[in-house]
C-alpha positions, 0 to 999 in steps of 0.5 A: 480451577476449571470453573475459575478458568471458564469464568475468566474466559467467559468474562474476557469474551463478554468484555471483547464483545462489549468493547466493540460497541464502545469502539463503534461509538468512537471510544478508544479501548485497548493499546494505542498502537500508534504511540507504541509504534512511535516508541519502537521507532524512536528506540530503533533509530536512537543509535544513528546520527540525528541528521540521518534520523531526521532524513529517515523520518521525512522519507518515511512520510513519502514512503507511506504516501507512495505505499498507499498510492501504489496499493490503492491503484492495485485495488482500483485495477482489481475492482474495475477489471473483476467487474468486467471479467472474473478471470481478468488476470488471464484475459485483461492483463498484458502478457509482458506484465503477467510474465514479469509478475509470474517470474517474481511470484515464482522467485518469492515461492522459491525463497520461502524464507522471505515472508509476506503476501504471496497470493495476490499476483497484482502485488508482483506487478511493478509500478510501470506495469500498473500503468500498462494495465490501465492503458490496455484497458482504457475503456474501464478507466477513462471515466476517472482519468483525464487522458492516457498522456496524463496518466503516463506522465504522472506514473513516470514521474512517480515511478522515478521518485518511488525508486529514489525513495526505495533505494534510500536516496534523499529527495529535495523538498520540491520533490516532496511537494510534487509527489504530494501534489501528484498523489492528491491529483490522482486521489481527486480524479479517482474519487478518494 
């Protein structure tokens, strides 16, 4: 029995190591998580009316775009400021932004029943705070962003739309287009 188990474990490890070569060559191996997620989503939405489901799916696309945008801004801030100062959180983030993030972090720690990433303080900075960090460290970002006015205008409009999406209100089709254009503009500016 022990030899069978050892043999099975060894073959499994070898398969996993070999399968990585196939993945790198572009050959899909394993479960297609995308299809599995689609099936789970369809099942979870099935009890609701079709018009609500359709609106939810359209808004899910916007949520995904905003999620990626907001987190790529966080990554950009982290990368640029850590190059300048390894202690950038304490030295380069405005006090008000730091205090708000610290308060949110403390609340997340206190409510330990709520799982999720709790180690990255930048993850607790609100959307407008990200813009404040960039403008307060303008010399680190001016090669990417045309002007502080351009940045503030985009962030203000994206924040209003983001809050609309976060509170489950449907946006008009023109607003979908505006969000996609603003995010595409940002991506071009920062080289994504």
